C-alpha positions in Angstrom: 98.6 108.3 162.6 96.1 107.5 159.4 96.3 111.3 158.6 100.1 111.5 158.7 100.6 107.9 157.2 99.9 108.7 153.4 100.4 104.7 152.6 101.6 101.8 154.1 102.1 98.7 152.2 103.9 95.3 152.4 105.5 94.2 148.9 106.0 90.5 148.8 108.2 89.2 145.4 107.5 92.8 143.8 103.8 93.0 144.4 101.6 94.2 146.8 100.2 92.1 149.6 97.9 92.5 152.8 100.0 93.2 155.8 99.2 93.6 159.7 97.8 96.8 160.9 100.2 97.0 163.8 103.6 98.1 162.0 105.6 95.9 164.4 103.9 92.7 163.4 104.0 93.7 159.8 107.8 94.5 159.9 108.3 90.9 161.6 106.3 89.3 159.1 108.4 91.1 156.2 111.7 90.0 157.5 110.4 86.4 158.6 109.7 86.1 154.8 112.8 87.1 153.5 111.3 88.3 150.0 109.2 91.2 151.5 109.6 94.7 152.6 107.5 97.3 154.3 106.9 100.9 152.7 105.6 103.3 155.1 104.8 107.0 153.8 104.5 110.0 155.8 103.6 113.9 155.2 105.0 116.3 157.7 104.8 114.1 160.9 105.0 115.9 164.3 107.4 114.4 166.9 104.6 112.5 168.7 103.1 111.1 165.5 106.7 110.0 164.5 108.0 108.8 167.9 106.0 105.6 167.3 107.4 104.7 163.7 110.9 105.6 164.7 110.5 103.3 167.8 109.2 100.5 165.7 111.9 100.6 163.1 114.9 101.7 165.2 115.5 104.8 163.7 118.5 106.7 164.8 117.5 109.8 167.0 119.7 112.2 164.8 118.1 111.1 161.9 114.5 111.6 163.3 115.9 115.0 164.5 116.7 116.0 160.9 113.4 114.5 159.2 111.0 116.4 161.8 113.4 119.6 161.8 113.5 119.6 157.9 115.6 122.4 156.2 118.1 120.0 155.3 120.6 119.9 152.9 120.8 116.9 150.7 123.1 114.1 151.9 123.3 110.4 152.4 124.2 109.4 156.3 125.1 105.7 157.2 123.8 104.5 160.9 123.8 100.9 162.4 120.4 100.2 161.9 119.4 102.3 158.6 120.6 104.3 155.8 119.1 108.0 155.9 118.8 110.0 152.8 117.6 113.8 152.2 116.6 114.7 148.8 115.2 118.1 147.7 112.5 117.8 145.0 111.7 121.2 143.2 108.6 122.5 141.8 108.2 125.2 139.1 105.4 127.6 139.2 104.5 128.6 135.3 102.3 131.4 136.8 104.8 133.1 139.0 107.9 131.9 137.4 109.2 130.4 140.6 111.2 127.5 142.0 110.0 125.8 145.2 112.0 123.1 146.8 110.7 120.5 149.2 112.1 117.8 151.1 112.1 114.5 151.0 113.7 112.0 153.7 114.3 108.3 153.3 114.9 105.5 155.8 116.3 102.5 154.3 116.8 99.4 156.6 116.5 95.7 156.9 113.2 95.0 155.1 111.6 98.5 155.5 111.4 101.9 153.7 110.2 104.9 155.6 109.6 108.2 153.4 108.8 111.6 155.2 107.6 114.2 152.9 107.8 118.0 153.6 106.2 120.8 151.4 104.9 119.7 147.8 106.3 118.2 144.8 107.5 114.9 145.8 106.6 112.5 143.5 106.1 109.5 145.9 102.6 108.7 144.8 103.5 108.4 141.2 106.6 106.4 141.9 104.8 104.2 144.2 102.2 103.6 141.4 104.8 102.9 138.6 107.0 100.5 140.6 103.7 98.5 141.4 103.2 98.1 138.0 106.9 97.2 137.4 107.4 93.9 139.8 110.6 93.1 138.3 112.3 96.4 139.6 110.2 96.3 143.0 111.4 92.8 143.6 114.8 94.2 144.6 113.3 95.7 147.7 113.8 99.2 149.5 117.0 99.6 147.0 114.4 99.6 144.3 112.5 102.3 146.1 115.6 104.5 146.8 116.7 104.1 143.2 113.0 104.9 141.7 112.7 107.8 143.8 116.0 109.4 143.3 115.6 108.9 139.6 112.2 110.4 139.6 113.6 113.6 141.6 116.7 114.1 139.5 114.6 113.9 136.1 112.1 116.6 137.3 115.6 118.7 137.8 116.2 118.5 134.2 112.3 119.4 133.4 112.7 122.5 135.5 116.0 123.6 134.1 114.3 123.4 130.7 111.4 125.8 132.0 113.8 128.0 133.5 115.8 128.1 129.9 112.5 129.6 128.4 112.5 132.2 130.9 116.0 133.2 130.2 115.3 133.6 126.6 112.6 136.3 127.5 115.0 137.6 129.8 117.6 138.3 127.4 115.1 139.5 124.6 114.3 142.2 127.1 117.7 142.9 127.5 118.8 143.4 124.2 115.5 145.1 123.1 116.1 148.4 121.2 114.8 150.6 123.9 114.8 148.6 126.5 111.1 147.9 126.9 111.2 146.4 130.8 112.1 149.5 133.2 112.3 146.6 135.7 114.8 144.2 134.0 117.7 144.4 136.5 115.3 143.4 139.2 113.7 140.7 137.3 117.4 139.2 136.6 118.1 139.3 140.4 114.9 137.6 141.1 115.8 134.9 138.5 119.4 134.6 140.0 117.6 133.9 143.4 115.3 131.1 141.6 118.4 129.5 140.0 120.3 129.6 143.6 117.3 127.8 145.2 117.5 125.5 142.5 121.4 124.7 143.1 120.8 124.2 146.7 118.9 121.1 145.8 121.4 119.8 143.3 124.9 120.3 144.2 125.0 119.0 147.4 123.4 115.9 146.2 126.5 115.1 144.0 128.6 113.5 146.5 125.8 111.2 147.9 125.0 110.3 144.5 128.5 109.4 143.6 128.6 107.4 146.9 125.9 105.3 145.9 127.0 104.7 142.2 130.5 103.8 143.2 131.0 103.0 146.8 129.8 100.2 149.1 126.8 101.6 150.9 125.1 99.4 153.4 121.5 98.4 152.9 121.9 99.1 149.0 122.2 96.3 146.7 125.7 96.1 145.1 124.2 95.2 141.8 122.1 98.5 141.9 125.2 100.5 141.4 124.8 101.1 137.5 121.4 102.4 138.2 122.6 105.1 140.7 125.4 105.7 138.2 122.7 106.4 135.5 121.0 108.8 137.9 124.5 110.3 139.0 124.8 111.0 135.4 121.4 113.0 135.0 122.2 114.8 138.0 125.4 116.0 136.9 123.7 117.0 133.4 121.1 119.0 135.5 124.0 120.7 137.8 125.6 121.8 134.7 122.4 123.1 133.2 121.9 125.1 136.4 125.6 126.5 136.3 125.1 127.7 132.8 121.9 129.2 133.4 123.6 131.2 136.4 126.4 132.3 134.2 124.3 133.4 131.4 122.1 135.4 134.0 125.2 137.3 135.4 126.1 138.0 131.8 123.0 139.3 131.0 122.7 141.7 134.0 126.4 142.9 133.1 125.0 143.4 129.5 121.9 145.2 130.9 124.0 147.7 133.2 126.3 148.3 130.4 123.4 149.6 128.0 122.2 151.3 130.5 125.4 153.3 130.9 125.7 153.6 127.1 121.8 155.1 127.3 122.8 157.6 129.8 125.8 158.8 127.8 123.6 159.2 124.9 121.2 161.3 127.1 124.1 163.1 128.4 125.4 163.8 125.1 121.9 164.9 123.9 121.6 167.5 126.9 125.1 168.7 126.3 124.5 169.5 122.5 121.2 171.6 123.4 123.0 172.9 126.0 125.7 174.4 123.7 123.2 175.5 121.1 121.6 177.3 123.6 124.5 179.0 125.2 125.2 180.9 122.0 122.0 183.0 121.7 122.5 183.5 125.6 125.9 184.5 125.2 125.1 187.1 122.6 122.0 188.5 124.0 124.0 188.7 127.3 126.8 190.7 125.7 124.2 193.4 124.0 122.7 193.6 127.2 125.4 195.1 129.1 124.0 198.8 128.2 127.6 200.2 127.4 127.5 203.2 125.4 130.2 202.5 122.5 129.4 198.9 121.1 129.6 197.7 117.5 126.5 198.2 115.3 124.5 199.4 118.4 123.3 202.2 116.5 122.9 200.8 113.1 119.6 199.6 111.8 120.6 196.5 110.6 122.2 195.7 113.8 119.4 193.7 115.5 118.7 191.5 112.4 122.3 190.9 112.0 122.8 189.6 115.4 119.3 187.7 115.4 120.5 185.9 112.0 124.1 185.3 113.6 122.5 183.2 116.5 120.1 181.6 114.3 122.8 180.7 111.8 125.2 179.2 114.8 122.4 177.3 116.2 121.6 175.4 112.8 125.2 174.9 112.2 125.8 173.4 115.7 122.8 171.3 115.3 124.1 170.1 111.9 127.3 169.3 113.7 125.9 167.6 116.4 123.5 165.6 113.9 126.1 164.5 111.7 128.2 163.0 115.0 125.4 161.3 116.2 124.8 163.3 119.3 121.2 164.3 118.3 
């Protein structure tokens, strides 16, 4: 259990205090105190490892199943003895330009918080450290933990969106480069859209649960915390709109890239057609005079051969000048 439980602490009146090693005794003491709560943080527990915690805190079996299975959409579910919240923190890798989403589950109940983390990127240690240095906020109990974690996750959404904006500007520069320096621009845009889609799966489903926390009456959440959750909801809306804008711009960039590819292909076809037209004139003349008829104009003249060559060269030069003027070459 010690390898799975990252941190377990009791907070009394906003400050960390010693607690019994047994979870049941610690929870009973926190409830008896009235101004304390227990915060248990876990990382990727197995079913056997999580069984004791779920039994001690009376967690609903459906929520426990979701917490163990992972791969859940962001959501908020209310059970008789606890509140179950799923968040998807995201991590941006600057080396590979990829977005990776983890999962963070919170069980909020009477005098306890249980957090279950899957993957990397969940800012729990930083949130816990910040809350421990702000007793005024931590004094509000499990609601403060839910707010602080949600706020940290959503604020990081905006930071990741800003990183993606920089990548988008680089893609746009490649798309509108004079000669299309990157031959894999379309593949890069498509891969970028996959990253944005992964990002949207983390943000968009969270809008409704956050609105419910901000404007609804949710059990185990202090009613005076609604203004703080409204602030988180506002930041989440901003991040969601940012992501939607990135997706639209990527679609426009892909359309512009495909249009430019069509224009370049048309330019190439015009050039090929122009050179083929210039090559067709001497081919036609040579073909006519190569038919070996006895009676052909200027066939017996001394100046016939130079005249034909001069006509072919002059016609080719005239066509070249014409195509050059019209921008075909």
